[in-house]
C-alpha positions, 0 to 999 in steps of 0.5 A, spaced: 614 686 143 616 681 137 618 676 142 610 676 145 607 676 138 611 670 136 610 666 143 602 668 142 602 665 135 606 659 138 601 658 143 595 659 138 598 653 134 599 648 140 592 650 143 588 649 136 588 641 137 582 637 140 581 630 142 578 628 136 584 630 132 587 623 135 583 617 133 589 612 132 590 607 138 597 605 140 597 597 139 602 592 142 606 588 137 603 581 136 609 577 134 605 571 132 603 575 126 609 577 124 611 573 118 616 577 114 619 584 114 613 587 111 608 585 116 613 587 122 614 594 119 606 594 118 606 593 125 611 598 127 606 603 124 601 601 129 605 600 135 609 607 135 614 607 140 617 613 137 622 612 131 618 605 129 613 610 126 617 614 122 621 607 119 614 605 117 612 612 114 619 612 110 617 605 107 610 607 105 613 613 102 619 610 098 614 604 096 610 609 092 616 613 089 619 606 087 613 604 084 613 610 079 621 609 078 619 607 070 616 613 068 621 618 065 618 624 068 619 622 075 626 623 078 628 618 084 634 621 088 638 617 092 644 620 096 649 617 101 656 618 104 661 613 102 663 610 109 657 605 108 660 602 102 665 600 106 660 595 109 655 590 107 650 596 106 653 597 099 648 591 098 642 596 099 645 601 094 647 595 089 640 592 089 637 599 088 641 600 082 640 593 079 632 594 080 633 601 077 629 603 083 632 610 083 635 614 077 640 619 079 645 618 085 649 623 089 655 621 093 662 622 095 668 620 092 670 614 097 664 610 094 668 609 088 674 608 092 670 602 096 666 599 090 673 598 086 677 596 092 672 591 094 671 588 087 678 586 087 679 585 095 676 584 101 675 588 107 675 585 114 671 586 121 674 589 126 672 593 132 671 601 134 676 600 140 682 597 137 689 600 138 690 605 132 697 606 133 698 599 132 694 598 126 697 604 123 704 600 124 701 594 120 699 598 114 691 597 117 686 602 116 680 602 121 674 605 118 669 605 124 669 597 126 672 595 119 679 594 117 682 596 110 689 593 109 693 598 105 693 593 099 686 592 099 685 600 098 690 604 095 694 599 092 689 596 088 686 602 086 692 605 083 693 598 080 687 598 076 685 605 075 691 608 072 691 603 066 684 605 065 685 612 065 690 611 059 684 607 056 679 612 057 683 618 054 685 614 048 677 613 047 675 620 048 681 623 044 679 618 038 671 620 039 673 628 040 680 629 038 679 637 038 676 637 045 676 630 049 674 632 055 668 637 054 662 633 057 667 629 061 664 629 068 663 624 074 657 621 070 661 619 064 667 617 069 663 613 073 660 609 067 667 609 063 669 605 070 663 601 070 663 599 063 670 596 065 667 592 071 664 585 070 663 583 077 655 584 078 657 585 085 659 592 083 654 598 084 658 602 078 657 596 074 650 596 075 650 604 074 654 603 067 649 598 065 643 602 066 646 608 065 644 611 071 648 618 073 652 618 079 654 625 080 660 626 085 660 633 087 667 632 091 670 628 086 677 630 088 676 628 095 678 621 095 683 615 092 680 616 085 681 623 085 688 622 087 689 617 081 686 623 076 691 627 079 696 622 078 694 621 071 694 628 069 702 629 071 703 624 065 698 627 061 697 635 062 691 636 058 687 631 062 681 635 065 674 633 069 669 637 066 665 638 073 660 643 070 658 637 065 655 634 071 651 640 073 648 640 066 646 633 067 642 635 073 639 641 070 636 637 064 633 632 069 630 637 074 627 642 069 624 636 065 621 632 071 614 632 073 615 629 080 621 628 084 622 624 090 629 623 094 632 618 099 637 622 103 642 618 107 646 622 112 648 629 110 654 633 107 655 635 100 651 629 097 644 631 101 645 638 099 646 637 092 639 633 092 636 639 095 639 644 092 637 642 085 630 641 087 629 648 089 629 650 082 623 646 081 619 648 087 622 643 091 622 635 092 615 632 092 617 627 097 623 626 102 626 621 106 632 622 110 636 618 115 641 621 120 644 620 126 646 627 127 643 632 132 640 638 129 643 643 134 649 644 131 647 647 125 650 642 120 646 639 114 647 632 116 643 634 122 638 639 119 631 636 119 627 636 112 622 642 115 628 647 115 629 645 107 622 648 106 624 655 108 629 654 102 624 652 097 628 645 097 622 641 099 615 643 097 611 645 103 605 640 102 610 634 101 610 628 105 617 628 109 620 624 114 627 624 118 628 617 121 633 618 126 638 612 126 644 608 124 643 607 116 647 600 116 641 598 121 635 601 118 637 600 110 637 593 110 630 593 114 627 597 109 631 593 103 628 587 105 621 590 104 622 594 098 626 589 094 623 583 095 620 579 089 
């Protein structure tokens, strides 16, 4: 009986449309009128062609949110996985922080790894089809079609991080002798690292300069996490107060009058954004970019409409999921959103 009721309910929704509900005609691209990225995306909104419409919708939503980014009562969340920071797409995130278009970032430990490593060394173009056994024998690590030599990753990170951690410990101990590590979570760690990076090509540099909180919920899962562990071998009192990050997010969430998000990929970064927003009744707008399918139940593939059922996105909130490779879509969006 229950199955019949559900089927009838769905049928009623589907049959509740009329021709008058659809009034916007599909228009062909006119490339003679494409003057820049913005005009191209404008035409995408009228041309349709499946994901193009979604990209235009995402652009419009993000533009509106970014216009409000200077308001203290507005939260603009940005979440993404570390892998993109091994590519030139790091430039999108760097520009976003440089311009203060987003005021809270959730990402994974590898973002710190790649940002620090690429500040001092280059990564190189490779190919997905290279022989991984042969690469490993030469000390070359493959990240998709990016090649990361050992000396450009683990070696350089260890060389710069261990001395920095000693400096940070001295500073904390002088400032808070009784409990140096109280309040020292990933937010404070990122700022302490960023304060030591003078290169304006580093996103940590800009996060520290503008004091934009970067929260790394899985801080131990990467090369920086290993450096933290190694430092603790020499200094057993060293600690990371990961609940201090949650206090930062709590304070931001409970005081925000509006909350908007761009979530690239999924996993722990995306979940931390929507998790905290459930305490304020959900996000006021949400844009997601993903290549993951929905059918396997992963958070990366979960569509934003699912988050509505959990109270993590408001039922009336504008939302769009753009299916596609972020290394392709983010530069297109950035060319419009970040133009002067």
